[in-house]
C-alpha positions in Angstrom: -41.5 -132.2 -23.4 -40.1 -130.7 -26.6 -41.0 -127.3 -25.3 -39.2 -127.7 -22.2 -36.2 -129.0 -23.8 -36.0 -126.1 -26.1 -36.4 -123.8 -23.0 -33.6 -125.6 -21.4 -31.2 -125.4 -24.4 -32.2 -121.7 -24.8 -31.3 -121.0 -21.3 -28.0 -122.8 -21.5 -27.1 -120.8 -24.9 -28.3 -117.5 -23.1 -25.8 -118.3 -20.2 -23.0 -119.2 -22.6 -23.6 -116.0 -24.5 -23.6 -113.9 -21.3 -20.5 -115.6 -20.2 -18.8 -115.0 -23.6 -19.9 -111.5 -23.6 -18.6 -110.8 -20.1 -15.2 -112.5 -21.1 -15.2 -110.2 -24.1 -15.9 -107.2 -21.8 -13.3 -108.5 -19.4 -10.6 -108.8 -22.0 -11.4 -105.5 -23.6 -11.0 -103.7 -20.4 -7.7 -105.4 -19.7 -6.4 -104.4 -23.3 -7.7 -100.8 -22.8 -5.9 -100.5 -19.4 -2.7 -102.0 -20.9 -2.9 -99.6 -24.1 -3.4 -96.8 -21.5 -0.4 -97.7 -19.7 1.8 -98.1 -22.8 0.6 -94.6 -23.8 1.4 -93.1 -20.5 4.8 -94.7 -20.5 5.5 -93.1 -24.0 4.1 -89.7 -22.5 5.5 -87.6 -19.6 3.5 -89.3 -16.6 5.7 -89.5 -13.6 7.1 -93.2 -12.8 5.3 -93.3 -9.4 2.0 -92.7 -11.1 2.8 -95.1 -13.7 3.5 -97.9 -11.3 0.3 -97.3 -9.4 -1.5 -97.6 -12.8 0.2 -101.0 -13.5 -0.7 -102.3 -10.0 -4.5 -101.3 -10.6 -4.3 -103.3 -13.8 -2.9 -106.3 -11.9 -5.4 -105.9 -9.2 -8.3 -105.8 -11.8 -7.0 -109.3 -13.2 -6.7 -110.8 -9.8 -10.5 -109.9 -9.0 -9.8 -106.8 -6.9 -7.0 -108.3 -4.6 -4.8 -105.6 -3.2 -1.6 -105.2 -5.4 1.3 -102.9 -4.8 5.0 -102.5 -6.2 8.0 -102.2 -4.0 10.9 -100.4 -5.8 14.6 -100.9 -4.7 14.6 -97.5 -2.8 12.1 -98.9 -0.4 8.9 -97.0 -1.7 5.8 -98.9 -1.9 3.4 -97.8 -4.5 -0.2 -99.0 -4.9 -2.5 -100.5 -2.5 0.1 -101.5 0.0 -0.9 -104.0 2.7 1.4 -103.9 5.9 -0.6 -106.6 7.5 -2.1 -109.3 5.1 -3.7 -111.1 7.8 -4.4 -114.7 6.4 -4.4 -113.8 2.9 -2.0 -115.4 0.5 1.2 -113.3 -0.5 2.5 -113.4 -3.9 5.7 -111.6 -4.8 7.2 -111.4 -8.3 10.5 -109.7 -9.1 10.6 -106.9 -11.6 13.4 -108.0 -13.8 15.6 -105.7 -15.5 16.8 -106.4 -19.1 20.4 -106.4 -17.6 21.6 -106.0 -14.2 19.8 -106.7 -10.7 15.9 -106.6 -10.3 14.3 -103.4 -10.3 11.8 -104.1 -7.5 9.0 -106.4 -6.6 5.4 -106.7 -7.5 3.1 -107.9 -4.8 -0.5 -109.0 -4.2 -2.5 -110.2 -1.2 -4.9 -112.8 -2.4 -7.8 -114.7 -0.7 -6.4 -117.8 1.2 -8.9 -120.1 -0.4 -7.8 -119.1 -4.1 -5.3 -121.3 -5.7 -2.6 -120.2 -8.2 -4.0 -120.4 -11.8 -2.9 -119.5 -15.2 -4.9 -116.0 -14.9 -2.8 -115.2 -11.8 0.4 -116.2 -13.7 -0.6 -114.0 -16.6 -1.6 -111.1 -14.4 1.8 -111.1 -12.7 3.8 -111.6 -16.1 2.0 -108.7 -17.8 2.4 -106.6 -14.6 6.2 -107.1 -14.2 6.9 -106.7 -17.9 5.0 -103.4 -17.8 6.8 -102.3 -14.7 10.3 -103.2 -16.4 9.3 -101.1 -19.4 8.1 -98.2 -17.3 11.1 -97.9 -15.0 13.8 -98.5 -17.7 12.1 -96.0 -19.8 12.0 -93.3 -17.3 15.5 -94.1 -16.4 16.7 -93.8 -19.9 14.8 -90.5 -20.2 16.4 -89.1 -17.0 19.9 -90.2 -18.3 19.1 -88.4 -21.5 18.2 -85.3 -19.7 21.0 -85.3 -17.6 23.4 -85.8 -20.4 21.7 -82.9 -22.4 22.2 -80.5 -19.4 25.4 -81.7 -17.8 29.0 -82.0 -18.8 30.0 -85.7 -19.1 33.6 -85.2 -17.7 33.2 -82.6 -14.9 29.5 -83.2 -14.0 28.7 -79.5 -13.8 26.0 -77.9 -16.1 26.9 -77.4 -19.7 26.6 -74.5 -22.0 22.9 -75.5 -23.0 21.9 -75.6 -19.4 23.5 -72.5 -18.5 21.8 -70.6 -21.4 18.4 -71.9 -20.4 18.9 -71.0 -16.8 20.3 -67.5 -17.7 17.0 -66.8 -19.7 14.8 -67.8 -16.9 16.8 -65.7 -14.3 16.9 -62.8 -16.6 13.0 -63.0 -17.0 12.4 -63.2 -13.3 14.9 -60.5 -12.5 13.1 -58.2 -15.1 9.8 -59.0 -13.4 11.0 -58.4 -9.9 13.6 -55.7 -10.4 16.2 -57.9 -9.2 20.1 -57.9 -10.0 22.4 -61.0 -10.1 26.0 -61.6 -11.1 27.9 -63.7 -13.7 31.5 -64.9 -13.3 33.5 -65.9 -16.4 36.5 -68.4 -15.7 39.3 -69.0 -17.9 42.0 -71.6 -16.9 45.6 -70.2 -17.5 47.9 -72.4 -19.3 45.6 -75.3 -19.6 47.2 -76.4 -22.9 50.5 -76.7 -21.2 48.9 -79.0 -18.7 47.8 -81.4 -21.4 51.1 -81.2 -23.4 53.2 -81.7 -20.2 51.1 -84.5 -18.4 48.9 -85.9 -21.0 45.1 -85.7 -21.5 44.2 -88.1 -18.9 45.9 -85.9 -16.1 44.5 -83.0 -17.9 40.8 -84.3 -17.6 41.6 -85.2 -13.8 42.7 -81.5 -13.5 39.4 -80.2 -14.9 37.6 -82.4 -12.5 39.4 -81.4 -9.5 39.1 -77.7 -10.6 35.3 -78.1 -10.7 35.1 -79.7 -7.3 37.2 -77.0 -5.7 35.2 -74.1 -7.5 31.8 -75.9 -6.5 33.0 -75.8 -2.8 33.6 -72.1 -3.2 29.9 -71.5 -4.5 26.7 -71.5 -2.4 23.9 -73.9 -2.8 22.1 -71.6 -5.1 24.7 -70.7 -7.4 25.3 -72.4 -10.8 28.6 -73.6 -12.3 28.7 -74.4 -15.9 31.6 -75.6 -18.2 31.1 -73.6 -21.5 33.7 -75.8 -23.3 37.5 -76.7 -23.1 39.0 -74.7 -20.2 36.2 -72.0 -20.0 33.6 -72.0 -17.1 30.8 -69.6 -15.9 29.4 -69.3 -12.5 25.7 -67.9 -12.1 25.7 -66.1 -8.8 22.2 -65.4 -7.4 20.9 -63.7 -4.5 23.8 -61.2 -4.5 22.6 -57.9 -5.9 25.8 -55.8 -5.4 29.0 -56.2 -7.2 31.2 -56.4 -4.0 29.3 -59.7 -3.1 29.9 -61.2 -6.5 33.7 -59.9 -6.3 34.0 -61.7 -2.9 32.8 -65.0 -4.5 35.2 -64.4 -7.5 38.1 -63.9 -5.2 37.2 -67.3 -3.4 37.2 -68.8 -6.8 40.6 -67.5 -7.6 42.1 -68.5 -4.2 41.0 -72.1 -4.8 43.8 -72.5 -7.3 46.5 -71.4 -4.6 47.2 -75.1 -3.3 48.8 -77.3 -6.1 46.8 -80.2 -7.6 48.3 -83.8 -6.8 47.3 -85.9 -9.8 48.7 -89.3 -10.2 51.9 -88.6 -8.9 52.1 -85.2 -10.5 52.1 -81.7 -8.9 50.2 -79.4 -11.1 50.1 -75.7 -10.4 47.1 -73.9 -11.7 45.5 -70.4 -11.9 42.6 -68.8 -13.5 41.6 -65.4 -15.0 38.0 -64.2 -14.0 35.7 -61.7 -15.3 32.5 -60.3 -13.7 29.2 -59.0 -15.4 26.2 -57.8 -13.3 22.7 -57.6 -14.4 21.4 -55.0 -15.4 24.4 -52.8 -15.0 26.6 -54.6 -17.7 23.8 -56.2 -19.9 20.1 -57.2 -20.0 20.3 -60.3 -22.2 22.2 -63.6 -22.0 24.6 -62.6 -25.0 25.4 -59.3 -23.5 26.1 -60.6 -20.1 28.4 -63.4 -21.2 30.1 -61.0 -23.6 30.6 -58.4 -20.9 32.1 -61.2 -18.4 34.3 -62.5 -21.2 35.5 -59.1 -21.9 36.3 -58.4 -18.2 38.1 -61.8 -18.0 40.3 -60.9 -20.9 41.4 -57.6 -19.4 42.1 -59.4 -16.1 44.2 -62.0 -17.9 46.2 -59.4 -20.0 46.7 -57.1 -17.0 48.1 -60.2 -15.0 50.5 -60.9 -17.9 51.6 -57.4 -18.0 52.5 -57.5 -14.3 54.5 -60.6 -14.8 56.6 -59.2 -17.7 
């Protein structure tokens, strides 16, 4: 009897040990997956892959139940179930730290299962990780946008133009291509600020950019170099005459006056053209050549007015 009692107790202890070991392995797997998600959020993994990774973690905690994430643009990521049959559908909003919800985390659970603390913790962890992933990627995208675009006019900035010029030059060297660069300097912009104030001056710059972008083709790049100076990178036009035609269109877009908060502002611009490789084979030489051509055009126009 004593031997049987010891055997029963040994089996009980063995089962307890196995259960504790299984629970430890389960918790370790959850922590490992969570750490991997956090590492990927801090890395460069795309948002869609991050959200799928998060749904896999939640699915693991829900004993393999299908789990997916519905973001606000209508995209469903993860193991999406269009027809859940008799399953129990659970939906939890992915809350933002401020503003409206970012999406919804969903799971289709077996009908006989009842909500429990593990389910609650799985959705809590999943929604928090999803919030972190979405807001981190949005912040990164906003930072990239701010680093490459002028905040006032929403055209490319000098940094972005330099980067694209280097890439275009490298490609042009490899394939023996040609392209154009147009330097644009607004005439009498200081007088616009002095006469109407900086608010109207900013609106003038915004309207100028809108008009110039309308004259460019989809593959061309317009950038604000600073103040009242702009540049247009003209791609896919290997001859000077084609670039000159686009420059004429840019010049003509100033013909109609600008109506800004009750003021009528008449503007103009001086333009200069540089061609690769005819006028330069480096970023600096092309910008210098286009700038010099612009100054020649500006002084020539002034001489004619006199």
